[in-house]
C-alpha positions in Angstrom: 14.0 91.6 56.2 14.8 91.2 60.1 17.6 92.0 61.7 17.6 88.2 63.2 17.5 86.9 59.1 20.3 89.1 57.9 22.5 88.5 60.9 22.1 84.2 60.4 22.7 84.9 56.3 26.2 87.1 57.3 27.4 84.5 59.8 26.3 81.7 57.7 28.0 83.4 54.5 31.2 83.3 57.0 31.2 79.8 58.0 30.7 78.4 54.2 33.6 80.3 53.8 35.9 79.5 56.3 35.1 75.8 55.5 34.6 75.7 51.8 37.6 77.7 50.7 40.1 75.2 52.3 38.5 72.1 51.1 38.7 73.6 47.7 42.3 74.7 47.6 44.0 71.9 49.6 41.5 69.4 51.3 44.2 66.8 52.3 46.0 69.4 54.6 42.8 70.9 55.9 40.9 68.0 56.6 44.5 66.3 58.0 44.8 69.8 60.3 41.7 68.7 62.3 42.4 65.0 62.4 39.9 64.0 60.0 40.7 60.8 57.7 41.7 61.2 54.3 38.6 61.8 51.6 38.7 61.6 48.3 40.4 64.6 47.2 37.6 65.3 44.5 34.7 65.2 46.5 36.3 67.1 48.9 36.8 69.8 46.5 33.5 69.5 45.2 32.1 70.5 49.0 34.3 73.1 49.1 33.3 74.5 45.7 29.4 73.6 46.5 30.1 75.7 50.1 31.8 78.9 48.3 28.7 78.4 46.0 26.7 79.0 49.4 28.6 81.6 50.9 28.1 83.2 47.5 23.9 83.3 47.6 23.8 83.9 51.3 26.3 87.4 50.6 23.4 88.0 48.1 20.4 86.9 49.6 21.8 89.6 52.8 22.0 92.3 50.3 18.3 92.1 49.4 16.0 94.4 51.1 12.7 92.2 51.1 12.4 88.9 52.9 10.1 87.5 50.3 12.9 87.4 47.9 15.4 85.2 50.2 13.0 82.8 51.4 13.9 79.9 48.9 17.6 80.6 50.1 16.4 80.0 53.7 14.3 76.8 52.6 17.4 75.4 50.7 19.5 75.9 53.6 17.5 74.4 56.0 17.2 71.1 53.8 20.9 71.2 53.2 21.6 71.4 56.8 19.2 68.9 58.4 20.0 66.2 55.6 23.9 66.6 56.4 23.2 66.7 60.6 21.0 63.2 60.2 23.7 61.9 57.7 26.0 62.6 60.5 24.0 61.6 63.4 23.5 58.5 61.7 27.4 57.8 62.1 27.9 59.2 64.6 25.7 56.9 66.9 26.9 54.3 65.1 29.4 53.7 68.0 32.5 54.2 66.2 34.8 56.9 67.5 35.1 60.2 65.7 37.6 63.3 66.1 36.3 66.6 68.1 35.9 68.0 64.5 33.2 65.6 63.0 31.1 66.5 66.6 31.3 70.1 65.8 30.6 70.0 62.7 27.4 68.1 63.3 26.7 70.6 65.6 27.3 73.5 63.0 24.6 72.0 61.2 21.9 70.5 63.6 22.2 74.8 64.8 22.0 76.2 61.5 19.2 73.5 60.6 16.9 75.0 63.4 17.7 78.4 63.1 16.4 78.1 59.2 13.8 76.2 60.3 12.7 79.2 62.5 13.2 81.9 60.2 11.4 79.8 57.0 7.9 79.4 59.6 8.8 82.6 61.6 6.5 85.2 59.3 
């Protein structure tokens, strides 16, 4: 497996853990800390659990030696991040004011969408 893919998986695992654990354990406090409007705590916890599941899969893929065994995850990450970025962009371009954290999450989603798409295409 390439060093770039291993590095991307490790960084993605860390990022999904940093956002997933607080969303699962204390979503109201975590979102309030960033000035994000309160959201349904059940959905926030579900997102946190999904992100922690992605952490686990990224770390499992990071331990793999063969690139082919990780490609399904890379494609799934690309789809998740691309659709998330498009969904966020739809709101951000809608004219309403959003706090910096929303723009930051959009940037992360867009950045990782590009990374995963490049890694999926690259042989």
